[in-house]
N, C-alpha and C positions, 0 to 999 in steps of 0.2 A: 131642710135638714139633709136631703140627699147630697146637695153640692158640697156640704161641709165634709162629707166622707170621701170626696174625690182626692186621691193622693196627689201631692204637690207635683211630682214628675208628670203625672197624667194631665194635670191642669196646664202645665207649661207646654206639653206636646199638643194638647187640644187647642190651646190658645193660638199656637203657631199654625195649626191646621185651619182654624177659623179665620185668622188673619189672611192666610194664603188664599182661601176660598173667596173672601170678599175682595181682596186685591185683584184676583183673576177676573171677577165680575167687572170691576172698574176698568181693568186693562182691555177687556173685550169691547168695551164701549169706545175705546180709543183715547189716546192722550189729549187731543185737543178738547175733548169734552170735560177734562179735569181742570184745565187752566181757567182760573177765576171762579170755578164752582165753589160753593160754600157747602162743606160737609160738616155736620155736627156729630161729634162723638161724645165720649164721656171718659172720665178718669176712673178706672176700675176700683171697686171696693175689693177687699181681701178675697172674697169667694167668687168674684165675677171673672169672666174671661178677660185676659189682658190684651187690649187692642192698641196699646201704645205704639208698638212697631208699625201697625197699620196707619195710625194717625201721622206718624213721622214720614212714612212712605208717601201718603197722600200729599202732605206738605211739600215734599221733594218733587212731586209731579206737578206742582203749581196750584193745587187746590188751597182754598182758604179754610182753615180748620177752626171750628167754633166749639166751645165747651159750654155746658149749661151752668147757670147760676140762679140761685133762689134769691129774688129781690125781696119778696114778702111772702109770708105764708098764704096759701090758698089762691095765688094768682099764677098765670102761666110762667114758665121758666123764661129767663132771658138767655140768649146765646151770645157769647163774646169771643172775639178772635183769640186764638192760642197759637203760639209758635214754639217749636221744641226748646228754644232758649229761654222761654218765659218761666217765671216762678209762679206757683199756685198758692192760693190761700185757703185755709180751712173755712168752709161755709157751713150752711145748715146741715144737720144730720151727720157732720164729720166728713162730708164730701169735699174733695179738693176742687176748687173753682179758679177760673182765670180772674184777673182784675176786671172789674166791670167798667171798662173804659172804651172798648172797641166793639160795639154791638154789630151783629151780623144776622141776616135772615137766611137760614139754611135751605138748600135745594134737596139735600139728602140728609136724613137723620138716622144715625146708628143708635138704637135704643136699648139700654140695659133691660134685659127680660128675665124675670125670675122664673116664670112658667109660661107655657104657650099651648094653644090648641091647634088643630089640624089646618085651620084656614088663616092663621096669623093672629088669632085672638091672644092678647097679651095679659098676663098676670104680673102686675108690678108689686110695689111695696105698700100700696094702700093709700098713698097721699093724693093720688090723682094728678100730680104735677105733669107727667107726660101726657095723660089723656087730654087735659086742658090745653097744653102747649101744642100738641100735634093737631088737635081740632082747629085751633086758631091759625096755625101755619097752613093747613090744608084749605081752609076757607079763603086764604089769600093766594094760594098757589095750587091749582088743580093738578100740577105735574110733580108735586112733592113725592119723594120716594122715602118710605119708612122701612127700615130693616132692623128687626129685633136681633139682638146678639145674645145667644143663650147656650148653655150646656145642653146636650141631648137629654140629660137627666131631668131637665125642666119640662119635658113633654108631659102634658097632663093626660093621664090614662083615659081612654074612651069611657070606661065604666064610671069615671068620676062625674060624668054628665055636666061638665063645666059649661056654663052659659055666661057670656059677658053681659054686664049690665048695660043699660041704654046709653050711659055716658062713657063707656069704655071705647077707646079708639082701636079699631082693628088694623094691624100693620099690613103692609103690602106683602111682607115675607118675614121669615125668621131664618137667620143663618146659624147653623150649629156646626160643630167640627165634622159631622158626617154628611152634611148636605143642607138643602134649602127646604123650608116648610111653608107653604105647600110647593113652591117652585121659585127659582131665581126671578127677580123682577125683570120686566121687559126693558 
């Protein structure tokens, strides 16, 4: 409910700040580390931060961009290659997805995050798609980097005593327009 009250101009400003912050993190790692890397992003819903400029920049730097697609209810997401010139199709839950023709396995996943705790605990939309997907990816890649993308309004107050369930995947970090929670990934 809080994110619905964020004025449009503030959403745009904060999306730009968030994209710049994540872009700076990638830049500090050095351009050669982006060439050929697979970075999974997401196509934003109306109330989510708009990371499309970041995805385009990553593509321009030589990264392969993947977007999630729901193949079947209840199973992990598939990630398929996306390029800025590609058309998207409406998939499950009204989310825009790439054509499911070029599967990729991401090294870095930018995760839409509705709410978050102080150590990267993520509150999603309740379907468990990202929890299952990230657990599967992490089991096959111990160096997987998971970055939640969230508005600062998504920070869960300490007094809420939010405890993730045993199946909830804890992210490496959460990027907000005002900084990293708990800190930028190494």
